[in-house]
N, C-alpha and C positions, 0 to 999 in steps of 0.2 A: 161483537164477540168478547166475551171475557176473556180477558189476559191471564196465561195462566205461569206461575212463577218457575223457576226453574226449581229441581231438586237437590242439586247438584254443582259446584262452582269449582273450575282450576286456577290456581294461581303459580305462575311464574316469576320465582325469585332472580329478578334482573341481575342484583348485588351479588351474589352468589355464582352467576352465571358469569359475571365479569372476571368475579375474582378467578373461577376454575381457569377459563380460557386463557389470561393473562398468564396464571401460572403456567400454564400448559405450555404455550409460546416461549417464555423466557427458559423454563424447564428443558423444552426441544432445543432451543440453542447451546444451552451447554452443553447438552448430551450430542450432539454435531461436533462441536470444540472436542470431547473425550474422542472419539471415533475418529478426528484427524490427527489425534496425537498419538493414537493408537497404529494407525496403517499408515504415520509418517516412520515408524521402527521399519518398516519392511522395506524401505525405500533408499536406505541408510546402505553406504558404501559397509562392503561386508567387514570394512578392517575398522568400522566404525563403530564396530554391535559386541559390546562388552557383554552383554546378557544374554543368555540359553533365548532361544527362539518358541520351543515349547508351552513354558511355562509363560510367556509373555501371551501364547496366543491363547492358550486355556483359558486367561484371565479377561482375554478381549473377549473370547467367546460370551462367557460367566456377565459380563457387562451387556452385553448385548442382547443374550438372553432376557437379561432383570430390566432393559430398557424395553423389549418388545411388551413384557408385562406390564411396565405403568404405560406404556401407550396405549395398550388395550385397555385397561383402566380408565382413562380418560371419556372414554364411549359413554361411561356412567356416569360422566359430571358433567357434560354436553350441555343438556337442557331437563335441568331437575324442576319438576314441577310437585303442587301440595295441591292437595282437595281437602273441601267441604262439603259436607250432606245439611238437609236440611228434612229429615225424617216426618217433622210436624205437618208437610205437605203432600205425605203419601195421600192415595184415595182412601174412600173408608175400607173396612175389613174384606167386604166381599168381593170388592175388586181386587185385591191383594193376588200375586200367583199362589198358588201350593210348592210346598218346599220338602225335596229329602234331606234329611239328613246321613250319613255315611259315617259310621266310627268303625277304627279295625282294630283288634286286637290278637296277636298271635303267640303269646308266651305267659301263661299263667304264673309261669315262675318268676318272670324278669318283667311281669308288666301288671303290679300288684290290682286285685280286685279292686278295693275299696277305692283308689284312683280311677278306673276306667268305670266304676258305677256311675262316680261322681261327674263327668263326662257326660253319660250317657242323663244322668239327671238334670244336669246343666242345660241341657240342647232342648231337653222338652220344656223346660223350664222359660223356654226363649220368648220375649215378647213381642208371640206373633199370634193368629187365629188359632187357636188347637186343632180344627178342623181340614185348616191345610197345612201341619206338621205331620210327619213322619219319620218317627227314630229309626233306622238298623244299625244294629251292633254287628258286625261280622265276628265270628269266632274262629279262627282258622285254627286254631289247635283242636276243635272239635270236644272241648271241655267240657263234663257234663257238670263240672264246676263252675263254670261261665256262664253256664245255664239258670243253674240254679239262683246266682248271684243275681243274674237279671232281673229273674222273677221279685225276688224278695229285692231289691232296688225301688222295681214296679213298684211294687204295696207302699213304699214309702214314697217315692214320686205322685202318689195320689194325693196326699195332703202336702205335701214341700212345693207341688205347683199352683193350689189353690190358695195357697201361705204370701207367697209370692207375688200372687197377683191381686189378692187382698190389700197387703200394705204396701204395694208397690216398690219392694225392694230392688236395689239397684245392681246389688250380685244373684248371679242366678244358682253357682253353685253352691252348695251348702255346708261343702268340707271350709271352703274360703269363708265362706260368710259367719260361722260359729269360732271359726280361728283367729279372724282380723281382730284388730284393735281398732279400726275406723267405724264411724257412725253411721248402720247403715239400717236404718229403723222409718225412712220411709217420713213421714208425718204425722205418724203416730209415736206417744210414748206413754200414752195413758196405760193402765193398771189391766186391763184384758188384752191389750198386745203383750204386753211383758209376760202375760201368764200364757199366751198361746207361744211364743216364743220359749220360754224353759219348759212348752209340751213339748216342741217341737225339734228341741235339743236333744231332750232325750231319747225321744223318738230314732234319730238321727245316731245316738250313742248305741242304740240296741241293734240298728241296722250294721253300722262298723263290723260292734263283736259277733253277729252272724254272718256277714260275710268272711271274716275271717277262721270264724269255726268251720264253715263250709270248705273254705279253700285248705286249710290245716287236711281237713276229715280228708278231701280231696287225695291229699298226698301221702298221705299213711297208709293209705288202704289200696292194697294191689290191683285190688278187681279194679276198682274206679277209674286209675292210670289210664289213659287212651293213648294210643299212638299218633302224634299229629301228624303224619305223613303218611296214615293209611285209617282211612274212617269213611262214613256215607256221607250222603247230605242229611241234613235238621235240620228245617225250618218252620218256625213256631209265632204265631203271633199271641205275642203276651195278653193283651187288655181285650176283653169280651165288652159285646155288647149290652149287657146289662150295667156296666159300669156307671154309676149317676154322677160323677165327675164329666167334666167336660175334659176330654185329656188327650195331647196327641197320641197317633197312631205309634206302638210301638212292635219291632221284628225281632226277631232272633234269627239269626243266619249262618250255617256253617256249612260251607259246600264239602262237595266230596272230594277226598285224596286218596292215590295209590301211588304209592312206590314208580310204579312202570310210569306215571305222566309227569310230565313239567306242568308245577302248580305255578310259575312264575313270581312266586312273593305277592309285595301287596298290590301291584298292577292286575293281578290276577284275580287276586279278591274283591278288588273293586268292580270289575268288569262285570264279578259273577252278581253283585249287587244293583249292578245300571241294569242288568237284566232280570234279576228277582224282583225289583221295585218296578222295573215298569208294568209287570202283572198285577203289583197288588195298588199300587199309587200313582206310578207315572208323572212324579212331577214334573214342571218344567225346568226348576234349580234346584241345585243340590248342595248342601254344604259338607263340605269335607274336614275331616279332623282326627286327630292320632288319639288314641288312647287315653292319653295323659294329658289333652289339651281342653280343657276346661273351655264352658262359655259363660267366661266373667261379667260382661255386661250383657245383658237380656235383648241391648235392641240394636245386635251388628245384621240381625234379621231385613229389618228397616232401614237400617244404612245401607246394607246392601241393594234393597230395593230401588233407592234412592235415584240409583245408575240404570235398572232394566226399566224401571216404571215410566224415567224421564222422556217426553218424547222427543227431546234434543239427542238422544243418547242413538249413537247409530248402532241397527241393528247385529254387527259383524262383532259387537262384545261379547267376549265367551264368558271373561270373569272376572271376580272381582277378590282381589287378593289384600288380607290383612296380615301385620308382622305375627310372627312368633314373640310372646314373651313368656317369661318363666319367673315364678312366682319363688324360690328359693336361689337367685341369685345372689349372692354375696356381694358387700360393698366393695370388694378388693377385686371381687370374679376375676382370679388367677390363669381359668383355663379359658377365658374368655367365650362364655358360654354365650352370652347375651346376642354375638354374631354382630357385633354394633356396626359393623362397615356395611352388611348385606341392607339389614333394616330400617338402619336410620342413615344409610349416605346410599347405596347402589341402587335400589328399588327407588328412589323417589327420580334417580335417575335414565331406569329403564321405563320409568312411566312417561318421560316426557318423549320418546322416542316411538314407543308402540304399546309398550305396557309391561310389567316385571313378567318374570317364569311364574309358571305355578311352584309354589315353596313348599309342596309336602303335606300342609296341613293349613285350616282355617284361608278357605277359598270358597266362594258361593259360584257353581259352575253350570253354565246352559247345559242344558241335556241335549239340545241341537247340536252344540259345537262337537260333542265327542260320539255323536251317533249321526248325524247328518238330518236333514228334514226330506221328506219324500210328501208325495200325493197320494190319492187313490188310484188314479191312472200309471200307479208305479207297476213293472213288471213284478211280479211276486217273486216267482222264478230266481231271476235276478239279483231279489234281494236274500233268497235262501242260502245262496251262494257266498251271499256275504258278511251273512250275521247268523245260518244255520239253519236247522230242518223247523222249527217251532211256529208253526201257522200264527200262533196265538201272541207269542211274540212280535214276528212283523205286525200282524194289526196295530201294537202298539207304536210302532214306526209312523203311520200314517197319521196329519194331523189332527187335532181338536180330541184323538181315542181316548175315552176316562173310564178306567175299569171300573166295573160295577161288585168292587169286592164286596163290601161292607152291607151293603143292601139286601143282594141277592145272595141267600147261603148258600145254593147249588154253583151259582159260580164262583163262590169263597173258595169253595173245596176245590172246582176246577181248576184254579188260579193257583191252590198251592199245590196242584199234584203238578201244572206245567212249570213252576216255579223250580220244584223238585228235578225235573228235567235239567232244565236251563243253568243248574248249579253243581250239573253233573262235571265229572273232571275229563272227558270225553266229547263235552258239546261243541267245545270251541275245533275240534278237526274238521279240515279242509273248509276253514272259514277265514275272515280278515280278521278276528279279534286279536289286539294285540299288536298288530300289523299295519294297520287302517284306519278303523275304529276302537273307541274306549279308550282306557288308558295302555302306552302301549309297554310292549316287553323288551324293548332291543336292547335295555338298561336297567342298571337298580336301580340308577337315579332318574326312576320313572315320572317323577313330578317334571323334571327338568326334559327330558327329552318328549313327554308330551307338550307341552307348553310351547317349546320350540315348534315341533310339526304345528298347532293349530295358529303360530304368528307366521308362519310359512306358508298356509292357507288364507292367509287376508283376515283373521280374526283377531281382535285388540283384547288387550284387557286394561287393568287399573288397580292402583294400586292406593289404599286408606287407612291411615293411620291417626285416629282421633285422638284426641288427648286423655281420654279414658281407655285403658287397656278392654281390648273387647275379647283377648280368648288369652290363657295363663293357664302356662302346662309346665314340666316338671323338669329340671335341666340334667346334665351329670355331675356331678361331684366328687369326682376323682379322676386323674391322668388316666387311668386304663380305660373305663368307658370314654371317657373323652378321645381318646385315638384311636381307638375301636371304630368308634362313629364318623370319627372325620377319614379313616381307612376305608371304607364303607362309601365315602359319599366321594371321595380322590378317584376312587374305582369307576365308579357309575360316570363320572363326568369324566374322564379319560379314556372310557370305554366309544365313550361320542366323538370326542376329540380327535380319536386315531379311529376313524372308521371312514364308511362314503359319506355320512352323517355330519362329518365335520362343518361346522355353521358357516364357516367362509364363501364355502361353496353350496351346500345345500341348502342355506338359509335366503337364499338373495332372491327367490321367486319374488313374493310380495310384500317382504320387511325392506326396512329403510336401511343405508349400510350402517349407520350409525346404532339401531338394533343389531343387526348381524352382528357387530363388534363387541358389543355389552356379551351376549350370547358366546360368541367366540374368548372372550376374555374371561366367564366362568369354567368352559371347558379345558380351557387352557392352563388356568391360574396354576393346578396343583403341580402340573408337569414340569411347568416353567419356573416356579419357586425353587422346585426342590434340586434339576439343574443347577440355576444361577448358584443357590446357598450352598450344595457342596463345594462348587469352584471357590468361591468367598472366603469357606470356611477351611479351606485345604490347602489353595493353592498359593495364597500370598503367606501362609504359615510356613510353607516348607522350604519356600523361596528365604522367607528371614530366618529362619534356623539354618541355612547354608548361606546366607549374607548376601543374596540376590537382591536388588531393589527392584520392584515393579510399579513403583510407582514417582512422580518427580520430585527432586528435593525439594525441602522448604522456601528455599532461596529462589525456585525455579518459578519460572511466571503461572507453567503451564498446573501444575500445583493447586492454583487458586480452582482451576478446572471442576477439581474432583472435589473441595471445598464447598464450592456455590453449588453441586448436586448434592451433597450428604447434606448442607443446609438447607437448601431448599424442599427436600424430602422428609426431615423434621418438620419443619417448622408448618409445611399444608398437612401431614398427618397433627401437629397440635390443632393447629385450626378447627380441622373435621372435629377433633377429639371436644374442644372447647364448643365450639356452636352446634353439638348434640346434644349440650348440656351436661356432659362427664366429666369427672374429675381427671387431673395431669395423672395420675398412676393408672388411668385406662390405657391410656396412649404405652407405658411402660409393659405391662402386660400384654398391647397386643403385639410389640415389638419382638419381646420374649415367646411369646407362645405362636407367631409366625416363624420363628426360627428353628423351633420344636416343631413342630408340624410338619416343615420342609427339610427334613432330616431323618423324620421316623414316616408319618402317617401317609405324607404325600407320596415320598418314596417307595411303601410299601405297598399302597393303591396302585401305580404306577407299574410296579412290580407285578402286580397282583391280572392286571390287564393283559400283561405282554403275553406273561403265563398262559392265561387265556386264550389269547389269538394263538399261540404255537401250540393250545391243544392240549397242554400240560395240568391245564386244571379247571376245573369248571366254575363258574359264577356261583355267589352266595350269597347270603343275609342271615345276619345273627342280627335280632333286635337288638336294641339297646336297653342295658339293663336298668328298669325303672327304681329297683329294689334299693329303698335309702336305708344305709350303714349310720348308725348315729356315731360313730368314731371316726368315718372317713368323713360325713357332715363337719364334725366339730372345727376339723384340719382345715376345710375347705374354709367355713366361717370366719377363721383365722387368718388367711393367708398362705397357707402353709403346703406346700407341694406334698402329697402322697404318691410316692414311689412305688408303692406296691403293683408294678404291672410286669408283664415279663420281658426275659431279657431282649429280645429280637425289639423291644423299643428304646429300652435304655441303652442296650451297647452304641449303636450310632452315635445316642446324644452326648453320653458320656465320654465316648474317643473323641470326638469335637473338641470336648471340653478341653481334654489331655494334651490332643494336640499343640493346644492355642496356647494352653499353660505353656508347655517344651516352649514353644517359641518365642511368645513373649517372655519368657524367665532366661533363658537363651542369649536371648538380643540384648537384655540388660545388663546380663554378667558381662556382656564381651563388649558393651560400649564403658562399662565402669573400670573392667579390672584386666581386661585382654587387651583392647584394642588401643593403641597407643594415640590416636588422633581419637577418643571419642565422641567430640563436638561435631565431628564430619559423618560420624558414624548414626550418630543420633540424626542430624538431615539427611542424610541417605536414604533410612530404613524408617521414617519419622512413618510415613504413612501406612506402612503393615505392622507397626508396632502398635499403632490406635487402632485396626482393623482389629486386633489382636485383643488388644484391652478393653474396646467395644462390647466386644462379642462375650468376652469374660464377666464385665460389670453387669450387662443384660441378663446373663446365664449365669447368676449367681446363686441363683436359689439349687441349680446342681449342683455346686461347688459346695454346698452347705450339705444337702443331702449327700457326697461322697465322705465329707472331709469330717464336718462340723456334727450335725445330729446323730443322736444316738435313739432316738425311739425307732419302734416298729414298721413306720411309714419311711424311714432313712433307705438311701438305695442300699442295695444288698453288697455285699464283700465280692460273692462271685461275677457280679456285673459288671462291678470294678476290677477286679482281675481280668474277665475276659475284656476290656475296654483297655486295658494295661497293652497286653499281647495285638489286638489290633492297633491301636495307635503306634506303638514300639514298628509294627511292619511298615506301616502308612508313611513313617519317617524314612526307616531306613530303605525300604525298596522305591518310594517318591522321591526320595532327594538322589537315587542312584538313578532313575528316570527321567527326573527334571533336569538337573544339575551336570 
């Protein structure tokens, strides 16, 4: 028998594992010494206690919380693995499985149509048999402009897709191709290619102008403006049978939405696409894309199939996750938009213990994992109770069901009629959609929660990060949009953490302990960070302001415990930054934005969950603004913070800085001017002074925005004044309570 070569391989980096585990052991020992030091305070004779108990207890709790967060993080570093694929070994095109592509858009105001259409065109240009590729664009706003833009983009795609195939272009997205300075001309350099390229670029410019004209006309005409929460179902197959060019199928879907029905945000839109696509194509595998996440490399589908088509791959593989990468990341990346810790560190560790979570976009998933597998002997009435009353949809759940959408005109008409029913807002009533099948509704972080449930059922996943970026998106370029985005993510994660779906107890069915800890780390990260950071940002400073030491003297051997923990944390994070190919300034930016997020969006996201649990607030979903502002982009590329955001975000940030300034300056003045024994004061209060100084240096951009800068993007005076009031209140009241 002829030996078959594997389509993929997995490597375990033993050096990284040894470094990670050695650091974890040594750091844990230091933490145990810290705990012993803090606990010994409570067992002293009352006459020997000169420090108030409350601040000591609060800083000890903050240290325990941060240590627990660190402990959970070690699960993501326990066994990182790296994967390679060999798409050249795939079977012939006829034997490749079909793929449906789902692209979701929700707001034409915040999600520019040019970007959305580029995503759609790039998906149609994937290096995959066109008859086995079906692209669905979900328009949750029900916008007439999006439908018209889709048709315009289709007309351009009829020229772009054959052009990309003919010349073997490495870039599937026309916008990236024509704006890039890289040489992506395949093996063609001749005059014929240059002439065709010029014509294609002209067609693309016409497309962009046409799309912008459609959108501008839509929003300037009152009649044309739709109610995004109240519109009927619209399903339209864009390409026609008479098209001569062999093209993937393109379907526009806008589900019915009514104010009286909960539409369940992105997860609800994806579940509608699951049902509608079952009637039209019913492909075994699905690619999920955000509307601004282009297919940069056309080979991602073949790379994903290297796992699904490999006989060595277990049947329990649910999805293949690619990283999210962004085309507009600046060299400085002051807002940490690339999310390095996730896509360059944690996801490799996830992969080594059962697979990464679903990351919102850029993943190929098996339809069976979302819906289940059923045979012809299955009780149809039981399936209807689960999936809804549609007989035609129930038929699609049976193995080997193939829709006759294209070949049979009458079947096509009936399929579209059934699809309209499946996209109605009431179809899911009295079913298990969103609770047991499809993408799950419990949290606005539907990707995290759905991935958790899949892994809990025994499904696996893999993480693939090829050298060439497979997908390219557009990230936020200002502080306001970044904090809003992270507030939404925080709310979704903490909702799961503070529920019966708490991963440590809920996820233990078929998941390893390490994988459960990985999921727990993500769910609890915002809550643990905001609680601990507020403690570190205020408690030592209040005590410093009042001359109360919370750390050992410099001459005390116990001071070495805190020094070792600090140096250990810094060196390990520096090591990870360098080994992932980043510069040292990335480390500085990550520390700064971690502190900023902890006292702003992590805090508000946690409050949002608590209010929702108390029934005082409903869950909301605000799409991230993808519209670029030239002035904001310029500031971002210069590495300058744009502080034009709400006071609710600026106030806690500035308040923390003002408290640290007051504490540090007060301590310096006291040591140099007031205190007779200045050297003794320095030695006693050095730990707290260093902590305040470190916070101020790390967040100098905030001080600069308050005091030095005079541009429009500085921190407004009103926000600074409010923060002065808050900081004075905390200093006065906190001093009374703690001291």
